[in-house]
C-alpha positions in Angstrom: 10.4 -120.5 124.6 9.2 -118.4 121.7 11.6 -116.2 119.7 10.8 -112.9 118.2 12.7 -113.3 114.9 11.7 -115.7 112.3 13.3 -119.1 111.5 14.5 -117.6 108.2 16.2 -114.7 109.9 17.8 -116.8 112.7 19.2 -119.4 110.2 21.0 -116.6 108.4 22.9 -115.5 111.4 26.7 -116.3 111.4 26.4 -118.5 114.5 23.7 -120.6 112.8 25.6 -120.9 109.6 28.7 -121.9 111.4 26.8 -124.7 113.2 25.1 -126.1 110.1 28.5 -126.0 108.3 30.1 -127.8 111.2 27.4 -130.5 111.1 27.9 -130.8 107.4 31.7 -131.1 107.8 31.5 -133.8 110.5 28.9 -135.8 108.6 31.0 -135.7 105.4 34.0 -137.0 107.4 31.8 -139.8 108.8 30.8 -140.7 105.3 34.5 -140.8 104.3 35.4 -143.2 107.1 32.5 -145.3 106.2 33.5 -145.4 102.5 37.1 -146.4 103.5 35.7 -149.3 105.7 33.4 -150.5 103.0 35.8 -150.2 100.1 38.6 -152.0 102.0 36.2 -154.8 102.9 34.8 -155.1 99.3 38.3 -155.1 97.8 39.5 -157.9 100.1 36.3 -159.9 99.5 36.6 -159.6 95.7 40.3 -159.9 95.3 41.1 -162.6 97.8 39.6 -165.5 95.9 41.1 -164.4 92.6 44.6 -163.9 94.1 44.6 -167.1 96.0 43.4 -169.0 92.9 46.4 -167.8 90.9 48.9 -167.7 93.8 47.8 -170.3 96.3 50.9 -169.7 98.5 49.6 -166.3 99.4 46.4 -167.6 101.0 47.7 -167.5 104.6 49.2 -164.0 104.5 46.1 -162.7 102.7 43.8 -164.3 105.3 46.0 -162.6 108.0 45.7 -159.3 106.2 41.9 -159.7 105.9 41.7 -160.5 109.6 43.8 -157.4 110.4 41.6 -155.3 108.2 38.4 -156.5 109.9 39.9 -155.7 113.3 41.1 -152.2 112.2 37.8 -151.5 110.4 35.7 -152.5 113.3 37.8 -151.0 116.1 39.4 -147.9 114.8 37.6 -146.8 111.6 34.1 -147.5 113.0 35.0 -145.6 116.2 36.2 -142.6 114.1 33.1 -142.8 112.0 30.8 -142.9 115.0 32.6 -140.0 116.6 32.1 -137.9 113.5 28.4 -138.8 113.4 28.1 -137.8 117.1 29.8 -134.5 116.5 27.7 -133.8 113.4 24.5 -134.6 115.3 25.5 -132.4 118.2 26.3 -129.5 115.8 22.9 -130.0 114.1 21.1 -130.1 117.4 22.8 -126.8 118.4 21.8 -125.3 115.1 18.2 -126.4 115.7 18.1 -125.1 119.2 19.5 -121.7 118.0 17.2 -121.4 115.1 14.0 -122.5 117.0 15.0 -120.6 120.1 15.0 -123.8 122.2 17.0 -124.4 125.4 19.9 -126.9 125.3 18.9 -130.1 127.1 22.2 -131.7 128.2 20.6 -134.8 129.6 19.2 -135.7 126.2 21.8 -134.2 123.8 25.0 -134.3 125.9 27.4 -131.4 126.1 27.3 -128.9 123.3 30.4 -128.4 121.1 32.8 -125.7 122.1 32.7 -122.6 120.0 36.3 -123.1 118.9 35.5 -126.6 117.6 32.4 -125.4 115.7 34.4 -122.6 114.1 37.3 -125.0 113.2 35.0 -127.4 111.4 32.9 -124.6 109.8 36.1 -123.1 108.3 36.8 -126.3 106.4 33.5 -126.0 104.4 34.1 -124.3 101.1 32.4 -120.9 100.6 30.2 -122.3 97.8 29.0 -125.1 100.0 28.5 -122.6 102.8 26.1 -120.6 100.6 24.2 -123.8 99.7 23.7 -124.4 103.4 22.5 -120.8 104.1 18.8 -121.7 103.8 18.7 -125.0 105.5 15.1 -124.7 106.4 12.6 -123.3 103.8 11.6 -119.7 104.2 8.1 -120.9 103.7 8.1 -122.3 107.2 7.7 -118.8 108.5 4.2 -118.8 107.0 3.0 -121.1 109.8 2.6 -119.8 113.3 4.9 -120.8 116.2 5.4 -123.7 117.1 4.0 -125.3 114.0 6.7 -123.7 111.9 9.4 -125.5 114.0 7.5 -128.8 113.6 7.3 -128.4 109.8 11.1 -127.8 109.7 11.7 -130.9 111.7 9.4 -132.9 109.5 11.4 -131.8 106.5 14.6 -133.1 108.2 12.9 -136.4 109.0 11.9 -136.7 105.3 15.4 -136.0 104.2 16.7 -138.6 106.6 14.2 -141.2 105.4 15.2 -140.6 101.8 18.9 -141.0 102.8 18.1 -144.3 104.4 16.2 -145.5 101.4 19.1 -144.6 99.2 21.5 -146.5 101.4 19.1 -149.6 101.4 19.2 -149.6 97.6 23.0 -149.4 97.6 23.1 -152.4 100.0 20.5 -154.3 97.9 22.5 -153.7 94.7 25.8 -154.7 96.4 
């Protein structure tokens, strides 16, 4: 389905801005849950040998605490992180469908987020961050004809994602 307005115009609409802000909010929350999981695990891994060396009698309670942490981190925190990633991906997909004038495909993307949920998440994004997100896709994409312009925008998203994965791989390597 081809749209009459440009990608630049459609991404400036309040609905589009709310969707990209909601995606940003959910992804940031997912990162926060991930950080808590990793930080807790690293702290236990680094502190346990030191503490048990100086206070051997605490080894059993510390091992119990570590096991409890692994359980909580893998069951609860990972589930919360995954849920936020799913919500962020859904909001991003809704944004893309709106900006590119594409129909929603529930069999592939699941149910769209309710308008109230999108607005609630979008309201949590600071106004300065909202302005940064205003031009998610480059206005230069409008220089290409439809549907090449949409493909160029998606290519930019894939490049961003690849860079994020490379950064994460470097963090893991250093760790």
